[in-house]
C-alpha positions as CSV (number, residue, x, y, z in Angstrom):
1,M,-75.3,-26.8,-103.2
2,Q,-72.2,-25.1,-101.4
3,N,-70.8,-28.4,-100.7
4,C,-70.6,-29.5,-104.0
5,R,-69.2,-26.7,-105.3
6,I,-66.7,-26.6,-102.6
7,G,-65.7,-30.6,-103.4
8,T,-65.6,-29.6,-107.3
9,V,-63.0,-27.0,-106.4
10,L,-60.9,-29.3,-104.5
11,A,-61.0,-32.1,-107.0
12,A,-60.2,-29.8,-109.6
13,L,-57.0,-28.7,-106.9
14,L,-56.2,-32.5,-106.5
15,I,-55.8,-33.3,-110.3
16,A,-54.2,-29.6,-111.1
17,V,-51.6,-29.7,-108.6
18,P,-49.7,-33.1,-109.5
19,A,-50.0,-32.2,-113.3
20,F,-48.3,-28.0,-112.3
21,A,-45.8,-30.1,-110.3
22,H,-44.3,-32.5,-112.8
23,H,-41.6,-30.5,-115.6
24,S,-39.8,-31.2,-118.4
25,A,-35.9,-32.4,-117.8
26,T,-35.1,-30.2,-120.8
27,A,-36.6,-27.0,-119.0
28,I,-34.8,-27.5,-115.8
29,F,-31.6,-29.3,-116.7
30,D,-29.0,-28.8,-119.5
31,V,-29.2,-32.1,-121.8
32,D,-25.9,-30.9,-124.2
33,H,-23.7,-30.3,-121.4
34,P,-23.7,-34.0,-119.4
35,F,-20.7,-34.2,-116.8
36,D,-18.9,-36.4,-114.4
37,M,-18.2,-36.4,-110.8
38,T,-16.7,-38.6,-108.3
39,A,-18.3,-37.8,-104.9
40,T,-19.7,-39.4,-101.5
41,L,-23.0,-40.6,-101.5
42,T,-24.8,-39.1,-98.5
43,G,-28.3,-39.8,-98.5
44,V,-31.3,-41.2,-100.6
45,R,-34.7,-39.6,-100.8
46,W,-37.1,-42.7,-101.9
47,V,-39.8,-40.5,-102.7
48,N,-42.5,-39.5,-105.7
49,P,-42.1,-38.2,-108.2
50,H,-38.4,-38.5,-108.6
51,I,-36.3,-40.1,-106.1
52,R,-33.0,-37.5,-105.0
53,L,-29.5,-38.7,-104.1
54,D,-27.0,-36.5,-101.7
55,F,-23.5,-36.5,-102.7
56,D,-20.2,-34.7,-101.3
57,P,-18.0,-34.1,-104.2
58,V,-14.1,-35.5,-103.8
59,D,-13.2,-32.7,-106.1
60,K,-13.6,-29.7,-104.0
61,Q,-11.8,-27.4,-106.4
62,A,-14.7,-27.9,-109.3
63,H,-17.7,-28.9,-107.0
64,P,-17.1,-27.2,-103.5
65,E,-20.6,-27.8,-102.3
66,P,-22.9,-30.9,-102.0
67,W,-24.8,-32.0,-104.8
68,V,-28.5,-33.4,-105.1
69,F,-29.0,-35.6,-108.0
70,E,-32.9,-36.2,-109.0
71,S,-33.5,-39.6,-111.0
72,Q,-36.4,-41.7,-111.9
73,P,-39.7,-42.2,-110.0
74,P,-39.4,-45.3,-107.4
75,Q,-41.2,-47.3,-109.5
76,W,-39.4,-46.8,-112.6
77,Y,-36.3,-48.8,-110.6
78,R,-38.8,-51.3,-109.2
79,R,-39.3,-52.1,-112.9
80,V,-36.1,-52.2,-113.7
81,G,-35.7,-54.5,-110.5
82,V,-33.8,-51.8,-108.4
83,S,-34.9,-51.6,-104.8
84,R,-34.2,-48.4,-102.0
85,K,-31.6,-50.8,-100.7
86,V,-29.0,-50.9,-103.1
87,F,-29.0,-47.2,-102.6
88,E,-29.0,-47.2,-98.9
89,D,-26.3,-49.9,-99.0
90,A,-23.9,-47.3,-100.7
91,I,-24.2,-44.3,-98.5
92,G,-20.8,-43.6,-97.4
93,Q,-19.0,-45.2,-100.8
94,T,-17.4,-43.3,-103.1
95,V,-18.8,-43.3,-106.6
96,A,-18.8,-41.9,-109.8
97,V,-21.5,-40.0,-111.6
98,T,-23.0,-38.6,-114.7
99,G,-25.1,-36.3,-115.0
100,R,-26.9,-33.4,-116.6
101,P,-26.4,-29.9,-114.6
102,A,-29.4,-27.7,-113.6
103,R,-29.3,-24.7,-115.9
104,N,-29.5,-22.2,-113.4
105,G,-25.8,-23.1,-112.1
106,E,-27.0,-24.7,-108.7
107,P,-25.3,-27.9,-107.5
108,F,-28.5,-29.9,-108.6
109,G,-28.5,-32.5,-111.4
110,F,-30.2,-35.4,-113.3
111,L,-28.8,-38.4,-112.6
112,L,-27.6,-40.4,-116.2
113,K,-25.6,-42.8,-115.0
114,I,-23.9,-44.1,-111.3
115,T,-21.1,-46.7,-110.7
116,F,-20.6,-48.3,-107.1
117,E,-17.2,-49.0,-105.7
118,D,-17.9,-52.5,-106.5
119,G,-18.3,-51.7,-110.3
120,T,-22.0,-52.2,-110.5
121,S,-23.8,-49.2,-112.6
122,F,-26.8,-48.5,-113.3
123,E,-27.5,-46.3,-116.5
124,M,-30.7,-44.4,-117.4
125,V,-31.7,-45.9,-120.8
126,R,-32.0,-42.4,-122.8
127,D,-35.3,-43.5,-124.6
128,L,-37.1,-44.4,-121.5
129,I,-35.9,-40.9,-119.8
130,E,-37.0,-39.0,-122.9
131,N,-40.2,-40.7,-123.1
132,Q,-40.8,-40.0,-119.5
133,E,-40.5,-35.8,-120.0
């Protein structure tokens, strides 16, 4: 009987933790004030629930610290035909990014668009993003 109770509690926690961990982008990011930045892509973390991209801004006056941008989950990129390799091959490139800044002022944002040195760009479609929030 004790094992059954422990199993029930563990199952409830496994269900509750992912639900608690997910957040609305509007709670964390300032959706009314997107901004542009030119930066060097320095890292890619291809993980759930959202990939994260690390950037070193070119304009140190406007953005003195490295930035991290959160984006869609890996499966979203796979669904639209974009692989991890696309981002990993761009590490070290100077790219243009558009994002929504964190409400708390930290150097953290939500990626809306990235344009690579060769002119290739990926833009998050607003309807798709809002339907995932």
